[in-house]
N, C-alpha and C positions, 0 to 999 in steps of 0.2 A: 504494500500500500504506500502510495506517495505521501510523504510527510509535508505539512505546510511550511512555508518559509515566512519568517517575520519580515516586516518592512524595514526595521532597523534592529540592530543588536549591539550590545556592549559586553565585552568579555576579554579574557586574557588574549594577547596577541597570538597570531598563528606562528607555528614553528615548523619549518620544513627540514627534515633530516637528510634529504638527498637531492642536491641541486648541482648538476654538472655544469650548468650555465643558465643564463637568463638575459632576456632583453637584448639579444645580439652579442652578448659576451660569453666566452667559453672559459671556465675556470681551469680547463686543461690546456690552455694555450701557453705560449711563451711567457714566463714570469715578467718580462719587460712590459707586457700588456696590462699588468695589474697597476694601473695608474689610479690615484685618488679620484680623479674626475669620473672615470669609467665606473669604479666601484660605488661611488656615491649615486651615480645614475641608476645602477642596478638596485641599490638599497632603496632608493626613492620609488622605483617602479614596483618593487615588492610591497613597500609600505602602503602604497595606494590601494592594495588589495587586502590590507590587514595583516600582512606578514611582518613580524617584528624581529625574527631571527631565522637564519638559515645556515645549514652546514654545507660550505663548498665541498664538492665531492670529486676526488681524484680517482679516475679509473686507471686500469692497468696500463703501465708504460715502463720505459726504461727507468731503472731505479734512480739514476743521477738526475734525470729530468723531474721525476716526482719529488725528489729531495729539494731541488731548486725551487719548485713551486711552494713547498712547505716553508722554506726559508723566507720567500717573498711574502707569503701569507703572514708569517709571524712578524716580520718587519712592519707590514701594513697595520696589523693589530696593535703593535707596540706604539705606533706613531699617531694613531687616529682612534680616539675613544668611540666615536660614533660607528666607525666600521667594525671595531672590536665587538661592540654590542650587537650589531646586525649580523656579523659572521663570527660567532664566539668560539666555534670549534670546527674541526675538519672531520669529514667522513672519507676514510681511505677504503675504496672498493677495489680490491686487488692489490698486488699482483698474485695473491695466494688463492687463486680460484681454479676450478677445473679447466684444463686445456681442451676438453672435448667439445665438439660441436653440440650446440643445444645449451648445456649448462654454462658454457662460456659466454653466450649471448653475443654482444657486439664488441667484446673486449678482444684486443689483438693477441693471438696465440703466441707470437714470438716473445712476448714479455711476461707470460705466465711463469710463476716460480713456485717451488716447493719451500715451505718454511725451513726444513732442515738444511737447505742449501744456502740460506741467508741468515745465519744465527744472530748477527748483530743488527738486523734490519729494524726491529722494533725500537731499539735504543737510539739508533740514528734518527728515526722519524720523530720520536718523542723530543729529542734535542732540537731538531730542525724546526719543528712546529712551535717551539716554546712551550711544550707540554700542553698543547691545545688539540689533541686528538680526542674526538668524541666517540667515533665508531670506526671499527675496522671489520670489513666483511671478509670472511674466510670460508673456504670449502674444507670441512673438517676431515675429509677422507685423505687429504694430502699428507705425505710423510712429515712428521714434526708438527702438524697442525694442532693437535690436542695440547701439546706443551705450549705452543704459541698462544692459544686461547687462554690457557691458565695464566700465562705471563701478562697478557693484555688485561685480563680481568683484575689481576693483582695490582696493576698500575692505574686502576680506576677507569679503564676504557671499556665501552660497551662492545663486546665481541659479538658480531652478528653472523649468522649462517646464511650463505648465499652463493649463487653460481656453483652449486654443488650437485653431486649425484650420490651422496652418502647413503649408506644402508641405515635402517632404523637403529641398529646397535651402535654405529658410529655417531649418529645424531644424538642418541641418548648419552654417549660418553662425552660429547661436546657440551651438552647441557651440564653434566656433572663437573666438567672442567671450568665452567663459568659463562658459557654462551647465554645471552639474554634476549636475543632478538632474531627474527628472520628478515632478511633484506628483500624487499619487493617480492613477497611470497607468491608463488605461482608463475613468476617470470625468471629468466635466467635458468631455463629448464628445457628438457627434451620436448619436442613437439608431440611425441607419443610416449606414454608411460604405462607401466602395468596398471591394470584397471583399479585395484584397491590397495595393493601393497606398494606404496611409493613414497618418496621423500616429501612430497607436498602434503599428503594426507597425514604423515607422521608429525610434521611440524604444526599442522592445524590442531592436532590432538594434544600437543605438548603444552600443558597449562603453564609451564615455567617460561615459555617464550612469548614475548610481544611479537607482533607481526606487522610489517609495513606492507601497505597495499597501494598500487597505482590505480586510482579510481577514475580512469578516463574512458572506460568501456571498450578500449582496444587491447590494452595489456591483459585485462581480465574482462570477459563479457559480464555485463551487470548481473545477469541471473546467476552466474558462477560466483561473483563477488558477494551476492546476497547469501548464498550458501556458506561461503567462507566466513562471513560475519555472524552467522549463526553458530559456527564452530568456534570462532575466535571473537568473543563479544567485544563491544566497544571499549570496555575497560582494559582490554589487552590488544587492541588494534590501533594502528597509527596510519594516518593518511600521509602519503609522500607523493612527490611529483615525478622524481627522476628527470627533472626538467633539463633540457639542453638550451643552447643559445636561442633556439626557436621559440621558447616560451615568451609570451607577451611581445611577440614580434611577428611581422607579416610572413606569409608563405615565401619560400625561396630556398637558397642553398646556404648552409651554415657548416660550422666545424665542430667536432668533438675530438679534442686532441689532434691527432694527425688525420682523422677520418673526415670525409665529406658526407654531410647529411642533406637529404632532400626533404623539404616540408611541403606537403600538398595543401591545397585550399581547405581541405577538411581537417587539417591539423596533424595528419598522420606523419610520423617521422621514421624514415628508413635510411639505410646507407644508399647514397646516390646511385651506386652502380650495382646494387643488389636489391632492388625494390621488391622483387618477388620471392625473396629468400624465405619469408615466413618469420624472420627474426626482426624485432623492432630495435631501434637505436635510440633509447631514451624517449622523451616525450616533449610535447609542447603544452602540457597541462600546467595550470596555475592552481595554487592550493585552495583558493576560494572556490574554484570550480569543482575541486574534489569534494569539498564539503557539500556543495549543492547537489552534486551527482549522487552521493550516497543517500541523501534525503529523498531525492526525486525517484531514484531507481532501486534502492535497496531497503526502503522502509525504516531508515534510521532517523530518529528525531533530531531536530536541528541542534539542540544543546549537546546531545551525545556526539553528533558529528563534529561540532566545534571542538569539543574536548579531544577528540581523536586527532585533531590538527593543531592543538595548542598545549594544554597542560600535560597530556599524556606523553607526547614526544619530548617535551622539556624535561619531565621527570626521568625518563629513560636514560638521558645523557647527563643528568645531574645539573641541569640549568635551573635557576630560580623560576618561580611562577612569572610568566611574561607580563609586561606592563599592559594595562587596559587599552583597548582600542574601541572605537565606535564606528560601525559601518552601516551604510545603506545597502540593503540586500535586494537583488533582483535575480531572475533566473539566469541572467548572463554573467553574474559575478557580484563582487562586493566593491563598493566605493567607500574608502575610508574617510569619514567625516571628522574624526578626532584620532590622530596618531601621535602619541607622545614620544 
């Protein structure tokens, strides 16, 4: 049943835990592109939709390039309090993900690593980021991954399971090691899975895990997402965008790291040269639209949907309750009338 939308709403600001890029800017681009003017433009574009904090998300790449981005991010946060507030932590999505087609998603195979092959990786990134890592997404079946998850959790980092093809036993071991979340559950997976005994179903049933969902109707059909939200109730669910530079931007060609993306008129984002592959390359979703979508398509009440995009994600990564915002609500999105 479609849930009604209020005309206006005041509540804690929205928090997006997975943003690869936004409003034409790619967080996975050359660190020289991270200028204050551009980052403030991104911050302001998000704030107009009620988003007060977002985690820039680095996808799988050469380790030195990822480290350079982390250092540039830390420098930016150290020098600009407004940007530090808007982008308080990083989400590192890779390189410790499955190299197999399907679970790997749009990540480049050439840079996928095993945790046991990079024993100092976590220490280097903690230092480079100024201790501002909020989430690290890991495939727990990789050699050394369980020890890596335990180490990350001990450092106060949310270890998330994603881009994985792990068995139920390994997923259970990862939860015991400290994993707390599933990254964009249902995506970064095989196109075909065993009917009932599969890694998506196990994570849906794992009460210890929060789950992130990309609620655009493309990454997960809305009827499937409705079922997922019955298994993983709003108190354990997080709305994310997995946004690329195409979010809040017109159709056209954009970049995600070194990859070229094509964004259609309907907002679908694919690799420009593999549009029929069946694998998506991030999204053009904005977080306000995710809130509206789960109300309109999945029967979630507006206040619960708002929490799934604000206080719940903030709590998972240890952020304080977001500052209040007031928005005008329409089926097309939010317009922030008071953004502090």
